Each structure stands twice: as C-alpha cells, then as structure tokens.
C-alpha positions as CSV (number, residue, x, y, z in Angstrom):
1,M,-11.5,-0.1,4.8
2,A,-11.4,0.2,1.5
3,I,-11.1,3.1,0.2
4,R,-12.0,5.0,-3.7
5,Q,-11.0,6.6,-5.9
6,C,-11.1,10.1,-5.6
7,L,-13.3,12.6,-7.8
8,A,-11.0,12.9,-11.0
9,A,-11.1,16.6,-10.9
10,H,-9.8,16.5,-7.2
11,C,-7.3,14.5,-8.6
12,S,-6.3,17.1,-11.4
13,G,-6.3,19.4,-9.1
14,A,-4.0,17.7,-6.3
15,D,-1.3,16.1,-8.6
16,P,1.5,18.4,-8.0
17,E,1.1,17.5,-4.6
18,I,0.8,13.9,-5.5
19,Y,3.8,14.3,-8.1
20,Q,6.2,15.9,-4.9
21,V,4.5,12.5,-2.4
22,C,5.8,10.3,-5.0
23,V,9.0,11.3,-5.9
24,Q,9.9,12.3,-2.1
25,N,8.5,8.8,-0.8
26,G,9.9,6.9,-3.5
27,L,7.0,5.5,-4.8
28,P,6.5,3.7,-7.7
29,A,4.0,4.0,-10.9
30,G,-0.1,2.9,-9.8
31,Y,0.9,3.6,-5.9
32,P,-2.6,5.0,-4.1
33,V,-2.1,8.0,-2.8
34,L,-4.1,8.8,0.1
35,T,-5.7,12.3,0.0
36,K,-9.3,13.2,0.8
37,D,-12.1,14.9,-1.9
38,A,-15.4,16.4,-0.9
39,N,-16.9,12.8,0.0
40,G,-14.1,11.9,2.6
41,P,-11.0,9.6,2.0
42,C,-9.8,8.2,-1.2
43,T,-7.0,8.1,-3.4
44,C,-4.7,8.8,-6.4
45,S,-2.6,7.4,-8.5
46,C,0.9,8.4,-9.9
47,S,1.7,8.9,-13.6
48,C,1.1,6.1,-16.5
49,L,3.3,6.3,-19.4
50,A,7.2,4.4,-19.2
51,F,10.3,6.4,-19.8
52,G,11.6,6.9,-23.7
53,T,7.8,6.3,-24.5
54,P,7.8,8.5,-27.9
55,V,4.9,11.1,-28.6
56,Q,4.1,12.9,-31.4
57,I,4.3,16.8,-30.9
58,G,4.0,18.1,-33.9
59,T,4.0,17.4,-37.6
60,N,6.1,14.4,-38.0
61,A,8.2,15.6,-34.3
62,F,8.1,13.1,-31.3
63,E,9.8,13.9,-28.1
64,A,9.9,11.2,-25.0
65,I,7.2,11.4,-22.3
66,E,8.9,12.4,-20.2
67,K,10.8,15.7,-21.7
68,I,7.4,17.2,-22.0
69,E,7.4,20.2,-19.7
70,T,4.0,22.0,-18.7
71,G,3.9,25.4,-21.3
72,G,4.7,23.1,-23.9
73,T,2.7,21.5,-26.9
74,V,1.7,18.1,-27.9
75,F,-0.1,16.7,-30.8
76,A,-3.9,16.2,-29.8
77,A,-7.5,14.4,-30.5
78,G,-11.2,13.5,-29.8
79,K,-12.4,10.2,-31.0
80,D,-12.8,11.6,-34.4
81,L,-9.0,11.8,-34.8
82,N,-8.4,15.6,-36.0
83,W,-5.1,15.9,-34.8
84,A,-4.3,19.1,-33.6
85,E,-1.6,21.4,-31.1
86,Q,-2.8,20.9,-28.2
87,P,-0.9,23.7,-24.7
88,V,-0.1,20.7,-22.1
89,E,-1.6,22.2,-19.0
90,F,0.3,19.4,-16.7
91,S,3.5,17.1,-16.6
92,Q,4.6,15.0,-14.3
93,G,6.0,11.6,-13.0
94,T,8.2,9.5,-10.8
95,T,11.9,9.7,-11.6
96,G,15.0,7.7,-12.0
97,A,14.5,3.8,-12.8
98,S,12.3,2.2,-9.8
99,R,11.0,-1.4,-9.3
100,Q,7.6,-0.6,-10.9
101,P,4.9,-3.2,-9.6
102,Y,2.5,-4.8,-12.0
103,T,3.0,-2.9,-15.6
104,V,1.0,-4.2,-18.4
105,L,4.1,-5.0,-21.5
106,L,2.2,-4.8,-24.6
107,V,3.5,-5.4,-28.1
108,Y,2.1,-4.6,-30.8
109,E,3.8,-4.8,-34.7
110,D,7.4,-4.3,-33.9
111,R,7.6,-2.6,-30.6
112,F,6.3,-2.8,-26.7
113,L,4.3,-0.3,-24.5
114,A,5.2,-0.2,-21.3
115,V,2.1,1.5,-19.1
116,T,0.5,1.7,-15.8
117,S,-2.7,-0.9,-15.7
118,D,-5.3,1.4,-15.4
119,H,-3.8,3.9,-18.6
120,V,-6.3,3.9,-21.6
121,F,-6.6,3.3,-25.2
122,L,-8.8,3.8,-28.0
123,M,-9.6,0.8,-29.7
124,A,-9.7,0.6,-33.8
125,D,-13.9,0.5,-33.1
126,K,-13.7,3.8,-31.3
127,T,-14.7,2.6,-28.0
128,L,-12.3,2.6,-24.9
129,K,-10.3,-0.7,-23.5
130,R,-7.7,-0.1,-20.1
131,A,-4.6,-1.8,-20.5
132,D,-5.1,-4.2,-18.2
133,R,-8.3,-5.3,-19.8
134,L,-6.3,-6.1,-23.6
135,V,-6.7,-9.6,-25.0
136,V,-3.8,-10.9,-28.0
137,G,-6.2,-10.2,-31.6
138,D,-7.4,-6.7,-29.8
139,E,-8.0,-4.0,-32.2
140,L,-6.2,-0.6,-31.3
141,S,-6.1,2.4,-32.7
142,S,-3.7,4.1,-35.7
143,P,-3.3,7.7,-35.5
144,D,-5.1,7.3,-38.6
145,G,-7.9,5.5,-37.6
146,E,-6.0,2.0,-39.0
147,P,-6.5,-1.1,-36.5
148,V,-2.9,-2.1,-35.2
149,P,-3.4,-6.4,-33.8
150,V,-2.1,-6.3,-30.3
151,R,0.6,-9.3,-30.8
152,S,0.4,-10.3,-26.8
153,V,0.3,-8.8,-23.3
154,H,2.5,-9.1,-20.4
155,V,2.6,-8.4,-16.6
156,G,5.7,-8.1,-14.2
157,E,7.6,-5.5,-13.0
158,Y,9.3,-3.0,-15.3
159,T,12.4,-0.6,-14.0
160,A,12.1,2.8,-15.2
161,G,10.7,6.1,-14.6
162,F,6.5,6.6,-15.6
163,H,5.8,10.0,-16.5
164,H,1.6,11.1,-16.8
165,I,0.5,14.8,-19.4
166,A,-2.4,16.4,-19.3
167,T,-3.5,18.5,-22.1
168,R,-6.0,19.9,-19.7
169,K,-7.6,19.4,-16.2
170,E,-11.1,20.1,-16.8
171,L,-12.7,16.9,-17.4
172,P,-12.9,15.6,-21.1
173,D,-16.4,15.3,-23.4
174,K,-17.8,12.4,-24.2
175,N,-16.2,12.4,-27.6
176,L,-12.0,13.2,-25.6
177,S,-11.5,16.2,-27.3
178,G,-7.6,16.9,-27.2
179,H,-7.3,14.3,-24.8
180,L,-5.8,11.7,-27.1
181,L,-2.2,10.6,-27.7
182,N,-0.3,9.6,-30.5
183,T,1.8,6.9,-28.6
184,N,4.7,5.2,-30.3
185,G,2.3,4.8,-33.0
186,V,-1.2,3.4,-31.2
187,V,-3.4,6.4,-29.8
188,S,-4.3,6.3,-25.6
189,A,-5.5,8.6,-23.9
190,D,-3.8,11.6,-21.6
191,Y,-4.1,11.5,-17.5
192,I,-6.9,12.7,-16.8
193,V,-8.9,10.4,-19.0
194,Q,-7.0,8.1,-17.0
195,I,-8.3,9.2,-13.6
196,S,-12.3,10.1,-15.2
197,A,-12.3,6.8,-16.5
198,L,-14.5,6.3,-13.4
199,S,-17.0,9.2,-14.1
200,E,-20.7,8.6,-15.5
201,E,-19.9,10.4,-19.2
202,L,-16.7,8.4,-20.0
203,R,-18.0,4.9,-19.0
204,E,-20.6,4.5,-21.7
205,G,-17.5,5.2,-24.2
206,F,-16.3,2.0,-22.5
207,V,-16.5,-1.8,-24.5
208,K,-19.0,-3.4,-23.2
209,D,-19.2,-5.3,-19.6
210,H,-15.8,-4.3,-19.4
211,D,-15.7,-4.0,-15.4
212,N,-16.2,-7.7,-15.8
213,L,-13.3,-8.3,-18.2
214,P,-10.9,-10.5,-16.4
215,V,-7.6,-8.5,-15.8
216,V,-4.3,-10.0,-16.9
217,G,-2.4,-12.4,-15.2
218,S,-5.1,-13.3,-13.2
219,P,-6.9,-17.3,-13.5
220,E,-9.6,-16.0,-15.0
221,Y,-7.0,-14.2,-17.9
222,V,-5.1,-17.6,-17.7
223,A,-7.9,-19.8,-18.2
224,A,-9.7,-18.0,-21.2
225,Y,-6.3,-16.7,-22.8
226,G,-3.9,-19.0,-21.8
227,D,-0.1,-17.7,-19.8
228,A,1.8,-16.2,-21.9
229,C,0.6,-13.3,-20.0
230,L,2.5,-14.1,-17.0
231,H,6.2,-14.6,-19.4
232,E,7.8,-11.8,-21.4
233,P,7.2,-11.7,-24.8
234,E,9.0,-14.1,-27.3
235,E,12.4,-12.3,-29.3
236,I,12.0,-9.8,-25.9
237,E,15.8,-8.4,-27.5
238,K,14.5,-7.5,-31.1
239,L,12.1,-5.8,-29.4
240,T,12.1,-1.9,-29.1
241,I,10.1,1.2,-26.9
242,T,10.3,2.9,-30.2
243,T,11.1,3.2,-33.8
244,I,10.3,6.8,-34.6
245,N,12.6,8.9,-34.6
246,I,12.4,11.5,-31.6
247,K,13.0,14.9,-31.9
248,E,16.4,14.4,-29.3
249,E,17.5,11.5,-28.0
250,A,15.7,10.4,-25.4
251,D,17.2,8.1,-22.5
252,T,16.1,4.6,-24.3
253,A,18.1,2.5,-23.0
254,K,16.3,-1.2,-22.7
255,P,14.5,-1.1,-19.0
256,A,14.9,-4.6,-17.4
257,F,11.3,-6.1,-17.4
258,V,10.7,-9.7,-15.2
259,S,7.6,-11.5,-16.2
260,A,5.5,-12.7,-13.0
261,S,6.1,-16.1,-13.7
262,N,9.9,-14.9,-12.9
263,L,8.5,-13.5,-9.3
264,R,6.8,-16.5,-8.1
265,L,8.3,-17.4,-5.2
266,S,9.5,-20.8,-4.0
267,I,8.3,-22.3,-1.0
268,P,9.7,-25.4,0.7
269,E,7.3,-28.1,1.3
270,Y,8.1,-28.0,4.9
271,A,7.5,-25.0,6.0
272,H,4.4,-23.9,7.6
273,E,0.8,-23.0,6.6
274,F,-0.9,-19.9,8.3
275,I,-4.0,-22.5,7.1
276,S,-4.0,-26.3,5.8
277,A,-3.4,-27.0,2.5
278,K,-7.5,-27.5,2.1
279,E,-8.9,-24.5,3.5
280,A,-6.4,-22.8,1.6
281,K,-8.0,-25.0,-1.9
282,A,-11.5,-24.0,-0.3
283,K,-10.5,-19.5,0.5
284,A,-9.3,-20.2,-3.3
285,L,-12.7,-20.0,-5.3
286,E,-14.1,-17.2,-2.5
287,P,-14.1,-14.0,-3.5
288,K,-11.8,-11.8,-3.8
289,R,-10.2,-8.4,-5.4
290,P,-9.0,-7.6,-8.6
291,W,-5.1,-9.7,-9.4
292,N,-3.9,-6.2,-9.4
293,D,-5.8,-4.2,-6.6
294,P,-3.1,-1.5,-5.8
295,Q,-3.9,-1.3,-2.3
296,A,-4.0,-5.0,-0.6
297,R,-0.6,-4.5,-2.6
298,E,0.6,-1.7,-0.7
299,W,-1.3,-2.3,2.2
300,T,1.4,-5.0,2.4
301,E,4.5,-3.9,1.3
302,Y,4.1,-1.6,4.3
303,L,3.6,-3.4,6.8
304,L,6.2,-6.0,5.5
305,T,8.3,-3.3,5.8
306,H,7.2,-2.1,9.1
307,H,8.0,-5.3,10.9
308,R,11.2,-5.2,9.5
309,T,11.8,-2.2,11.4
310,Y,11.2,-4.6,14.7
311,Y,12.2,-7.9,13.8
312,P,14.8,-7.2,11.2
313,N,16.8,-10.8,11.4
314,V,14.3,-12.5,8.9
315,I,13.7,-12.3,5.2
316,Y,10.5,-11.2,4.0
317,H,8.6,-12.0,1.3
318,F,5.5,-10.6,-0.8
319,D,5.0,-13.1,-3.6
320,W,1.2,-10.7,-5.7
321,T,1.6,-13.4,-8.3
322,D,0.5,-16.2,-6.4
323,D,-3.2,-16.2,-5.9
324,N,-3.2,-19.1,-3.3
325,V,-4.7,-18.1,-0.4
326,N,-1.5,-18.3,2.2
327,A,0.8,-17.5,4.6
328,F,3.7,-19.7,5.2
329,A,7.2,-19.4,8.2
330,W,10.4,-21.8,7.7
331,V,14.0,-21.4,7.8
332,Q,16.4,-22.7,5.2
333,N,20.7,-23.1,5.7
334,G,19.7,-21.5,9.0
335,V,18.0,-18.3,7.8
336,R,14.5,-17.6,8.4
337,N,11.7,-16.9,6.3
338,I,8.1,-15.7,6.4
339,A,6.6,-15.3,2.8
340,I,3.0,-13.7,2.1
341,L,0.8,-14.9,-1.0
342,G,-1.3,-12.5,-2.9
343,G,-4.6,-14.9,-2.8
344,L,-4.2,-14.0,0.7
345,V,-4.1,-10.5,1.0
346,R,-6.8,-9.9,-2.1
347,H,-9.2,-12.2,0.1
348,F,-12.3,-9.6,0.4
349,A,-12.6,-10.0,4.2
350,M,-9.0,-9.5,4.6
351,E,-7.6,-5.5,4.8
352,L,-4.3,-3.6,6.6
353,E,-5.3,-5.0,10.0
354,G,-5.9,-8.1,9.9
355,I,-3.0,-9.3,7.0
356,A,-1.2,-7.5,10.0
357,L,-2.2,-9.9,12.3
358,V,-0.7,-13.1,10.0
359,I,2.6,-11.2,9.4
360,A,2.5,-11.9,13.3
361,H,1.7,-15.4,13.8
362,E,4.0,-16.4,10.9
363,L,6.7,-13.9,12.9
364,A,5.8,-15.8,15.4
365,H,6.5,-19.3,14.0
366,H,10.5,-17.7,14.8
367,Y,10.0,-16.4,17.7
368,G,6.5,-17.7,20.2
369,G,8.4,-20.6,21.8
370,P,7.4,-24.1,23.1
371,P,5.3,-26.2,22.2
372,T,7.3,-26.2,19.2
373,F,6.9,-28.8,15.5
374,P,9.4,-30.9,15.2
375,G,11.7,-28.5,13.5
376,G,12.0,-25.8,15.9
377,L,8.9,-23.3,15.0
378,T,6.3,-22.9,16.9
379,C,2.8,-25.1,16.4
380,E,-0.2,-22.9,15.1
381,G,-2.1,-22.8,18.0
382,Q,0.6,-20.9,19.8
383,S,2.2,-18.6,17.5
384,D,-1.8,-17.0,17.0
385,Y,-1.5,-15.9,20.6
386,H,2.2,-15.2,20.7
387,A,1.2,-13.1,17.3
388,V,-1.1,-10.9,19.6
389,R,0.1,-11.1,23.0
390,T,3.5,-10.3,21.6
391,I,4.7,-9.2,18.3
392,M,1.2,-7.1,17.7
393,R,1.9,-5.1,21.1
394,R,5.0,-4.7,20.1
395,V,4.8,-3.8,16.8
396,W,1.9,-1.3,17.3
397,F,2.7,1.6,19.6
398,G,-0.1,2.2,22.7
399,E,-3.5,2.4,21.9
400,Y,-3.2,1.7,18.3
401,Y,-2.4,-1.5,19.4
402,I,-6.0,-2.6,20.0
403,T,-7.5,-0.8,17.8
404,V,-5.7,-2.8,14.9
405,S,-6.4,-6.2,16.7
406,D,-9.5,-5.2,17.7
407,E,-10.4,-4.4,13.2
408,A,-7.8,-7.5,12.3
409,I,-9.8,-9.8,15.0
410,D,-13.1,-8.5,12.7
411,Q,-11.4,-9.5,9.9
412,L,-9.9,-12.6,10.6
413,A,-13.2,-14.6,12.3
414,N,-14.7,-13.0,8.5
415,F,-12.4,-14.6,6.9
416,F,-12.5,-18.2,8.7
417,G,-16.3,-17.8,8.6
418,V,-17.3,-17.8,12.6
419,P,-18.6,-15.3,15.3
420,N,-16.4,-13.1,16.3
421,D,-16.8,-15.1,19.9
422,P,-14.1,-14.8,23.1
423,N,-15.7,-17.6,24.2
424,P,-13.4,-20.9,22.9
425,P,-14.9,-23.9,22.5
426,G,-13.7,-27.5,23.1
427,G,-11.0,-29.4,22.4
428,N,-6.9,-29.3,22.2
429,A,-5.6,-29.3,18.0
430,G,-2.4,-30.1,19.9
431,C,0.4,-28.7,17.3
432,T,-1.8,-28.4,14.4
433,H,-3.8,-25.7,13.2
434,P,-7.0,-25.0,15.3
435,P,-10.4,-24.3,14.2
436,G,-11.7,-20.8,13.4
437,A,-13.7,-20.6,16.2
438,C,-10.4,-21.1,18.7
439,R,-8.2,-19.0,16.6
440,I,-10.6,-16.0,17.3
441,A,-11.2,-17.1,20.7
442,T,-6.5,-17.1,21.1
443,Y,-6.5,-13.8,19.3
444,H,-9.1,-12.2,22.3
445,A,-7.1,-13.7,25.4
446,A,-4.0,-12.5,24.1
447,V,-5.2,-9.5,24.1
448,S,-7.3,-10.0,27.4
449,L,-3.8,-11.5,28.9
450,S,-6.2,-14.2,30.1
451,G,-3.7,-17.1,28.6
452,R,-4.0,-19.2,25.9
453,P,-7.5,-21.4,25.4
454,G,-6.6,-25.0,25.5
455,C,-8.1,-25.9,22.1
456,A,-5.0,-24.5,21.2
457,G,-3.0,-26.6,21.4
C-alpha cells in the first residue's frame, strides 16, 4: 500500500535518526525513510540542497550549506524579508558525493542551484513554489525582493552530497518568520517549511492550484513547456553553483549532472515485452503517480537489488525517465538483460508486490525453460507461470512468498482490468501474451502448483 508523508512535527523530531538511517545505509537525498507517527506508517525524507550551496550567515558573509552546524547562526527572514541572525537548531544531510536521482537543476542569472524536487522557493509575488513545479520565466525573489527570472529548469541525476538546515523545529507561521534563507542569491525555505508544505497552515501560501501543476520532466510538463528540461543547460560549463565569496573555501568541485535524456535506456527491438506494444499504448493513458514519485522509484531500486542476490548473472536496468508502461528481457552479446521502465512502476495499480512479479516474469524469460521463442528465451505464458511458481518462491522466504504473491496477483488483476479469478478462460495463446484473465489464472495456478493452464500456451 502507498504510504503517506509523516506529520512535519514528527519528521523534525526524528530528524537526527533519519539522518543516521540515510548515512549508514547510503541512501540518496529525497529517499522516503519509513517510520511511524501518531497516525500510523509514514515517510520522512533526507536533505534538500547540494553541497557548496552558499547560505548567508551574516552581513556580507556566506557559508557552504554543508558547513553550517547546529548551534551556529544564519541570516533568516519571513515573507516580509526582514533579515536577522537566527540560531540553527539542526543541520544534517548525506555524506560525500553520491548519486542523487531526480535532482532539479535550476538556472538563473549566471549561476545554478541543485535541489531535491520538494525544495520550496519564495517567488517575487510572495507565493511559494516547489522546485519540481518551476518553469522558465517564473520569477524567484532576491533577498531584497527583486524578481530573479528563471532561465531554465532541468532534471536528472546529480553526483554530490545534499544537506538541509532549519532555524527552529516548530511549525512556521504564515509569514514563515525566520524560516527563509538567502541561498545563492535567491530566497528559499528551510527544511521545516519543506516538510510542512502539506499542512493546512501553509498550503494557501503556495501558487494557485500548485499541486495540479505538471512536474518537471513529466510528459505533461514536456507537452506544455518543451523538452529542454530533459537536457543539460546550455553552456553548463560556464555556470557556477556560486558567484558569492563564502567565508571558507567550500568543497565546490563541479559535480556531475547527467540529464534525464542521457539516462534513457536503449532497448533492442527484439527484446520481449511484459505487455504488448498495443497494450502499453493504452496503459499510457491511465492514471499514474507523479513522475518524480520517490516511493515507486525506491520500491524498484530495492527489488532489483534484492533479485540480483538470487540471479546475479543478469544486467538489471531501471529507466525511471521513460514513461512507457512496460518491462523487457533480452540477450545481447551473450549477456542476459532485463529492464523496468518508469511508466510501469508509476502506474497506480502497481505497488512493490506487483513490480516484484514483473521482475520475476522478466527473469523467467531467461530461466523459465521451454517452450521458447526462436531466440531461446521462454515464451510469455511459461514466463508468467515460472515467475510465480519458481522465482518468487526462491526470492521470498516462507510465508512471505504467499503474502507477496497474493498482493501481486491482486495488483496485476487491477492492472489488466480483469477479475482476480483463478479459473482459466479457454483458448491457447501459444508463445505470445495471453489475455489478462489467463495471466491471472496462471499466477494462481503457480501458487497452488496445479500446472500451467492451457490458455497460457
């Protein structure tokens, strides 16, 4: 089941432990850390600003975000932009240079900021906007209230540490008093505002219809504003994370930004699909989670790591930038490959268990045995059967196998738009994709060890 974001008060109170979890497990910025507040299971996230981001700490004095420590001071303000020194109540983040998926790279003037998608900016009109909703022409606010036009917005992976600070732990007032910072010449919010953004108190301060605005990099965003967001900024080598002299020399060696377009996976035409191209085209029109949804991404990253333990002789690919609703298996130069695409894991019917079954199906193309396609990979119906009968039994221990399989079958029934019915229909699909009702019956047969049904080929 999908997990909500925790109450801001809980995330702020648990932040030191969240930090330890992220650091000790090597988790990237924005990773949804599972915890539990008064309302049940929920997630908090790690970090928001890239290492080297200069933050004003005094009159004409700046410091790199990662060097600001708890107990120190920063210059902070509210929407009225009355700046004054404020104590820093906590300061934490990731360590070293690590791969940060879905980083928003924001270009303005002759500089840039690299932030996690939920980082909050103050606009020139005093409204708030998340980084993943910004567009070219938006006007950020300078520390003295002057408009700073956004030149370009980009999305991709960023290799750097990320860090966050907050001046106080209590929920901010509507003016955000003491919670706005001068970050490299534009005003953005501290961590408490970021994790409080869903609260009723702050929601009305965001731009109109904020949550329905397209997310940077999504098909809706590209359709509205073009695909420049998927590519590197023009003249990226001339941009700098800072044009401000900071108090001490920061570790500002230019990190590596890999744009979404350069992350795209090239899948050979002969690869075998989880669903047909016709089905995938229809599925593309169905509801999905946001393009930058962290849960779907981390479910999939975890599952690929988990399956790699049991099936190490396969190259595992995950292209979260691809909105196609599908997965693939193929052999290239004698090397086995599987690929999971972002559109499939973001489909509302799919959660961790359903994605696990899809991965098992793609592995079963390699290990499911006969009947096979002419190229040697296992046919679709047998891949469905072997995935649940053998691969999932191996990967999920004991009763977890039943729990995961039952949830997965229910999600796949929803995905295919058919009843969760163990009774197979008639017909025989041969080596091609069976109809959805047959695939669900095949999964049930695999759990009960009753043999592959005739409709599955």
